[in-house]
C-alpha positions as CSV (number, residue, x, y, z in Angstrom):
1,X,0.0,0.0,0.0
2,X,1.4,3.5,-1.0
3,X,1.7,5.9,2.0
4,X,0.6,9.4,1.1
5,X,2.4,12.6,2.0
6,X,1.4,16.2,1.7
7,X,3.8,19.2,2.1
8,X,2.8,22.7,3.1
9,X,4.7,25.9,3.8
10,X,4.1,28.9,6.1
11,X,6.0,32.2,6.5
12,X,7.9,33.7,9.4
13,X,6.8,37.1,10.4
14,X,8.1,40.4,11.6
15,X,6.3,43.0,13.7
16,X,6.5,46.3,11.7
17,X,5.0,47.9,14.8
18,X,4.2,46.5,18.2
19,X,2.5,48.6,20.9
20,X,2.0,47.0,24.3
21,X,-0.5,48.0,26.9
22,X,0.0,47.8,30.7
23,X,0.1,44.5,32.6
24,X,-3.4,43.3,33.2
25,X,-4.7,41.6,36.4
26,X,-4.6,38.2,34.6
27,X,-0.9,38.6,33.8
28,X,-1.3,39.3,30.1
29,X,-0.9,42.5,28.0
30,X,-3.2,43.9,25.3
31,X,-1.2,44.6,22.2
32,X,-1.7,46.4,18.8
33,X,0.7,45.2,16.2
34,X,1.2,45.2,12.4
35,X,2.4,41.8,11.3
36,X,4.1,41.3,7.9
37,X,4.8,37.8,6.6
38,X,8.2,37.4,5.0
39,X,9.7,35.1,2.4
40,X,11.5,32.9,5.0
41,X,9.4,29.8,5.0
42,X,8.9,26.8,7.2
43,X,8.2,23.5,5.4
44,X,6.0,20.8,6.9
45,X,5.5,17.3,5.3
46,X,2.7,15.2,6.8
47,X,2.6,11.5,6.1
48,X,-0.1,9.0,6.9
49,X,0.5,7.1,10.1
50,X,-1.4,5.3,12.8
51,X,0.0,7.6,15.5
52,X,1.2,11.3,15.9
53,X,4.9,11.8,15.6
54,X,7.2,14.8,14.8
55,X,10.7,15.4,13.7
56,X,12.8,18.5,12.8
57,X,15.6,19.3,10.5
58,X,17.0,22.2,8.5
59,X,19.7,24.8,8.5
60,X,19.2,25.8,12.1
61,X,19.9,23.7,15.2
62,X,16.8,21.9,16.2
63,X,18.4,19.3,18.5
64,X,16.9,20.8,21.7
65,X,13.3,20.8,20.4
66,X,10.9,18.4,22.2
67,X,8.9,16.1,20.0
68,X,6.4,14.8,22.5
69,X,2.7,15.7,22.8
70,X,3.5,19.2,24.0
71,X,5.0,20.1,20.6
72,X,2.8,22.6,18.7
73,X,2.8,20.6,15.4
74,X,1.4,17.5,17.2
75,X,-1.1,19.7,19.0
76,X,-2.2,21.2,15.7
77,X,-2.6,17.8,14.0
78,X,-4.5,16.4,16.9
79,X,-6.8,19.5,16.9
80,X,-7.7,18.9,13.2
81,X,-8.4,15.2,14.0
82,X,-10.6,16.2,16.9
83,X,-12.5,18.8,14.9
84,X,-13.1,16.4,12.0
85,X,-13.5,13.1,13.7
86,X,-10.6,11.6,11.9
87,X,-9.3,8.6,13.8
88,X,-5.8,8.1,12.2
89,X,-2.6,10.0,12.8
90,X,0.3,11.6,10.9
91,X,4.1,11.7,11.0
92,X,5.1,15.4,10.7
93,X,8.5,16.3,9.4
94,X,9.4,20.0,9.7
95,X,12.3,21.7,7.8
96,X,13.0,24.8,10.0
97,X,14.5,28.0,8.5
98,X,12.8,30.6,10.8
99,X,15.0,31.0,14.0
100,X,13.8,29.4,17.2
101,X,12.8,31.9,20.0
102,X,13.7,34.6,17.5
103,X,10.6,36.8,17.6
104,X,9.5,35.7,14.1
105,X,6.8,33.2,15.0
106,X,8.6,30.1,13.6
107,X,6.7,27.7,15.9
108,X,3.4,29.3,14.9
109,X,4.3,28.9,11.2
110,X,5.0,25.2,11.8
111,X,1.6,24.9,13.4
112,X,-0.2,26.8,10.6
113,X,1.5,24.7,7.9
114,X,0.6,21.5,9.9
115,X,-3.1,22.5,9.9
116,X,-3.1,22.9,6.1
117,X,-1.0,19.8,5.5
118,X,-3.0,17.3,7.6
119,X,-6.4,18.7,6.5
120,X,-5.3,18.0,2.9
121,X,-3.7,14.7,3.7
122,X,-6.7,13.3,5.5
123,X,-9.3,14.9,3.1
124,X,-11.1,16.4,6.0
125,X,-11.8,19.7,4.1
126,X,-12.5,21.8,7.2
127,X,-12.1,25.0,5.3
128,X,-10.2,28.2,6.2
129,X,-12.7,29.6,8.7
130,X,-12.6,26.4,10.8
131,X,-8.8,26.1,10.5
132,X,-8.5,29.8,11.7
133,X,-10.6,29.0,14.7
134,X,-8.3,26.0,15.5
135,X,-5.3,28.2,14.9
136,X,-6.5,30.7,17.6
137,X,-6.5,28.0,20.2
138,X,-2.9,27.1,19.5
139,X,-1.2,30.5,20.0
140,X,-1.6,34.2,19.3
141,X,0.6,34.2,16.2
142,X,-0.8,31.1,14.6
143,X,-3.8,32.7,12.9
144,X,-1.6,35.2,11.2
145,X,0.8,32.5,9.9
146,X,-2.2,30.8,8.4
147,X,-3.4,34.0,6.6
148,X,-0.1,35.7,5.9
149,X,0.2,39.1,4.1
150,X,0.1,42.2,6.2
151,X,-2.4,42.4,9.1
152,X,-3.3,44.4,12.2
153,X,-3.5,42.3,15.3
154,X,-5.2,43.4,18.5
155,X,-6.1,41.7,21.8
156,X,-3.4,39.1,22.3
157,X,-2.5,39.8,18.6
158,X,-4.8,37.1,17.4
159,X,-7.8,39.3,16.4
160,X,-6.8,40.1,12.8
161,X,-7.8,42.6,10.2
162,X,-6.1,42.6,6.8
163,X,-4.0,45.7,6.0
164,X,-3.4,46.7,2.4
165,X,0.3,46.8,1.7
166,X,1.0,48.0,-1.9
167,X,4.1,46.7,-3.7
168,X,6.9,44.8,-2.1
169,X,9.0,45.8,0.9
170,X,12.6,44.5,1.3
171,X,14.1,43.6,4.7
172,X,17.4,42.2,5.9
173,X,17.1,39.9,8.9
174,X,20.0,39.5,11.3
175,X,19.5,36.1,13.1
176,X,21.0,35.1,16.5
177,X,22.1,31.7,17.6
178,X,20.8,32.4,21.1
179,X,17.1,33.0,21.5
180,X,15.1,35.2,23.9
181,X,12.2,34.0,26.0
182,X,9.0,36.0,25.2
183,X,7.8,35.9,28.8
184,X,11.2,37.1,30.0
185,X,11.1,40.1,27.6
186,X,7.6,41.0,28.8
187,X,8.7,40.8,32.4
188,X,11.7,43.0,31.6
189,X,9.3,45.5,30.0
190,X,7.1,45.6,33.1
191,X,10.2,46.1,35.3
192,X,11.5,48.9,33.0
193,X,8.2,50.7,33.0
194,X,7.9,50.4,36.8
195,X,11.4,51.7,37.4
196,X,11.1,54.6,34.9
197,X,7.5,55.6,35.2
198,X,8.3,59.3,35.7
199,X,10.5,59.6,32.6
200,X,8.6,57.5,30.0
201,X,5.3,58.4,28.4
202,X,2.1,57.2,29.8
203,X,1.3,53.7,28.6
204,X,-2.0,53.6,26.7
205,X,-4.5,51.2,28.2
206,X,-5.7,50.4,24.7
207,X,-2.6,50.4,22.5
208,X,-3.1,51.6,18.9
209,X,-1.3,51.9,15.6
210,X,-0.3,55.3,14.1
211,X,-2.5,56.0,11.0
212,X,0.6,57.3,9.3
213,X,2.2,53.8,9.4
214,X,-0.9,52.4,7.8
215,X,-0.8,55.0,5.1
216,X,2.9,54.2,4.4
217,X,2.0,50.5,3.9
218,X,-0.9,51.4,1.6
219,X,1.3,53.6,-0.5
220,X,4.2,51.2,-0.6
221,X,6.6,53.9,0.5
222,X,9.6,52.3,2.4
223,X,11.1,55.6,3.3
224,X,7.8,56.8,4.9
225,X,7.4,53.4,6.6
226,X,10.9,53.7,8.1
227,X,9.7,56.8,10.1
228,X,7.1,54.8,12.0
229,X,8.7,51.5,13.0
230,X,8.1,51.1,16.7
231,X,8.4,48.2,19.1
232,X,7.6,48.7,22.8
233,X,9.5,45.5,23.6
234,X,12.7,46.7,22.0
235,X,14.1,48.4,25.1
236,X,13.5,45.3,27.1
237,X,15.2,43.1,24.5
238,X,18.2,45.4,24.3
239,X,18.5,45.3,28.1
240,X,18.6,41.5,28.0
241,X,20.8,41.3,24.9
242,X,22.8,44.6,24.6
243,X,24.7,43.5,21.4
244,X,21.4,43.9,19.5
245,X,22.0,47.7,19.8
246,X,25.3,47.2,17.9
247,X,23.5,45.3,15.1
248,X,20.9,48.0,14.8
249,X,23.6,50.7,14.6
250,X,25.6,48.8,12.1
251,X,22.6,48.3,9.9
252,X,21.5,51.9,10.0
253,X,25.0,53.1,9.1
254,X,25.4,50.7,6.2
255,X,22.3,51.4,4.1
256,X,19.2,50.5,6.2
257,X,16.4,53.1,6.2
258,X,15.6,52.0,9.8
259,X,15.9,49.0,12.0
260,X,13.7,47.3,14.6
261,X,13.9,44.3,16.9
262,X,11.2,41.9,15.7
263,X,8.6,41.0,18.3
264,X,10.3,39.9,21.5
265,X,13.6,39.4,19.6
266,X,16.4,38.8,19.2
267,X,16.0,38.9,15.4
268,X,16.7,42.4,14.1
269,X,14.8,43.5,11.0
270,X,16.4,46.2,8.9
271,X,14.2,48.0,6.3
272,X,15.9,48.9,3.0
273,X,14.8,50.8,-0.1
274,X,15.0,48.0,-2.7
275,X,16.3,44.5,-3.4
276,X,19.8,45.7,-4.4
277,X,20.1,47.5,-1.1
278,X,19.0,44.4,0.7
279,X,21.7,42.2,-1.0
280,X,24.4,44.8,-0.3
281,X,23.5,45.2,3.4
282,X,23.2,41.5,3.9
283,X,26.7,41.1,2.4
284,X,28.1,43.8,4.7
285,X,26.6,42.3,7.8
286,X,27.9,38.8,6.8
287,X,31.4,40.2,6.3
288,X,31.2,41.7,9.8
289,X,30.5,38.2,11.2
290,X,26.7,38.4,11.5
291,X,24.2,35.9,10.2
292,X,22.1,38.0,7.8
293,X,19.6,37.2,5.1
294,X,17.6,39.3,2.7
295,X,13.8,38.7,2.5
296,X,10.8,40.3,0.8
297,X,7.3,41.0,2.2
298,X,4.4,40.5,2.3
299,X,4.4,36.8,1.7
300,X,1.5,34.4,1.4
301,X,0.2,32.5,4.4
302,X,0.2,28.7,4.9
303,X,-0.4,26.8,1.7
304,X,0.1,23.5,0.0
305,X,3.5,23.3,-1.7
């Protein structure tokens, strides 16, 4: 009997803007963010199996990833089975290119690609609305990885509204071998705000995105967009990993229009004017000993390969 396999891909993301509200009583924060999917893709192959298993490979070190029931790809596959009544399983092989704990939603991309792959493999045909509902139960960034493009995220970041982004934007990503824990970065943000409450601006209870940033995206104007990059987590990430500041400075003095720490970091995203500028800056960063790649955005969401 021939064993069937289906492959799907899903994009990593950067946060073009991330505004974070104050710490809530339940320990969480409201956010307002602009996600942009980039052309750095995770690849998931699901193969028919009696049980649920997962394995990881790729150009980045995945040796420390757990592959038990807690892994997000197994949770995603089991969620599709539960929603559809499917009684079999899947062996899920992930080729990872998005950095782990890098602020780019790599695990969320794996989960989104898994949803699409097993739905096609099993012929469950749940449809995008149902897959999006499942995605929201798996993590705040999973719904965006499913949809891709450019989107406004509010609440935990999982309530999405599409944002029109005309033309293509070019970014250079500087990857780190060492990751940052998202909870650690949020805790550092809360400490920083408490210690410097007099000097820093009042934190908006309901964070919002500057309309000028949305207009820059709509017009496809990279120079205008560069003026409005903002990440409320950046100061906390820099405090935990000070060398990120050197990377931002290097990028901005070697051709970047602006730079930003993506999400909770430590990936640094440098916005450039065009593709040639991206190739040139990535080469300069690489020559300086940094792991840099050029990408374009927005990219499509999770889809069959």
